[in-house]
C-alpha positions in Angstrom: 0.0 0.0 0.0 2.7 2.4 -0.9 2.6 4.8 2.0 -0.5 5.3 4.1 -3.0 6.8 1.6 -3.6 10.5 2.1 -7.3 10.1 1.6 -7.5 7.7 4.6 -5.7 9.8 7.1 -8.7 12.0 8.1 -10.8 8.8 8.6 -8.5 7.2 11.2 -9.8 8.1 14.6 -9.2 6.7 18.1 -11.7 3.9 18.8 -12.2 5.2 22.4 -12.4 9.0 22.3 -13.0 9.4 18.5 -10.2 12.1 18.2 -8.3 12.2 14.9 -4.8 10.8 15.1 -1.8 13.0 14.3 -0.4 11.4 11.1 3.1 12.3 12.3 2.7 10.1 15.3 1.8 7.0 13.3 4.4 4.2 13.4 4.7 2.2 10.2 5.4 -1.4 11.1 5.2 -3.1 7.8 4.0 -2.3 4.3 3.8 -3.9 0.9 1.6 -3.3 -2.3 -1.6 -4.5 -0.7 -1.3 -4.2 3.1 0.0 -2.0 5.8 0.4 -2.4 9.6 0.5 0.6 11.9 0.8 1.4 15.6 -1.1 4.5 16.6 -1.2 6.2 20.0 -3.9 8.7 20.8 -2.5 11.9 22.3 -5.9 12.7 23.8 -6.8 9.6 25.8 -3.5 7.7 25.7 -4.9 4.5 24.1 -2.7 2.7 21.6 -3.9 0.6 18.7 -2.5 -1.7 16.1 -4.2 -1.1 12.8 -4.0 -3.3 9.8 -5.1 -2.0 6.4 -5.4 -4.0 3.2 -6.6 -3.4 -0.3 -8.9 -5.9 -1.9 -11.4 -6.1 -4.7 -14.0 -4.3 -2.6 -11.6 -1.5 -1.6 -9.8 -0.7 1.6 -10.5 -2.8 4.6 -9.1 -2.1 8.1 -8.9 -4.0 11.3 -7.8 -2.5 14.6 -7.2 -3.7 18.1 -6.2 -2.0 21.3 -2.8 -2.7 22.7 -0.8 -1.9 25.8 2.4 -1.8 23.8 4.0 1.6 23.4 5.7 2.6 20.2 9.2 1.3 21.2 7.8 -2.0 22.5 5.8 -2.6 19.3 8.9 -1.9 17.2 10.8 -4.5 19.2 8.1 -7.2 19.2 6.3 -6.8 15.8 7.4 -9.3 13.2 9.2 -11.6 15.6 8.6 -15.4 15.5 5.6 -16.4 17.6 6.0 -18.3 20.8 6.1 -22.0 20.1 4.4 -24.9 21.9 7.9 -25.9 23.1 8.4 -22.4 24.6 5.1 -22.8 26.5 6.0 -26.2 27.8 9.4 -24.9 28.9 7.7 -22.0 30.8 5.2 -24.3 32.4 8.0 -26.6 33.6 10.0 -23.7 34.9 7.1 -22.3 36.9 6.0 -25.7 38.1 9.4 -26.3 39.7 10.2 -22.8 40.7 10.1 -22.0 44.5 10.5 -18.3 45.4 9.1 -14.9 44.9 8.6 -12.7 41.8 11.9 -10.9 42.2 13.9 -14.2 42.3 11.9 -15.5 39.4 12.7 -12.6 37.1 16.3 -12.5 38.2 16.6 -16.1 37.1 15.0 -15.6 33.7 17.4 -12.9 32.7 
């Protein structure tokens, strides 16, 4: 979708407070000819969203979801490999065997 289409910018509003987003604050996560992924943070209410736009036969379609990730976190995590079933099993085994408090737990993970 070669750069966020100018005609869509005025339509993009915060799903919570309905304020228009400042296009300069939009973080482009990925883009190709037919789809774009964005992170948008509302300066008015502080809510962040991930927005996915795609072009199809019927025109532009968008999907958005609220997130607690800030712009730096989403840049760090977006596009990474998903957590595997093996990762989940390893975490389960770790926590099943772990004896201690939260501070010791996170010290051990690092």
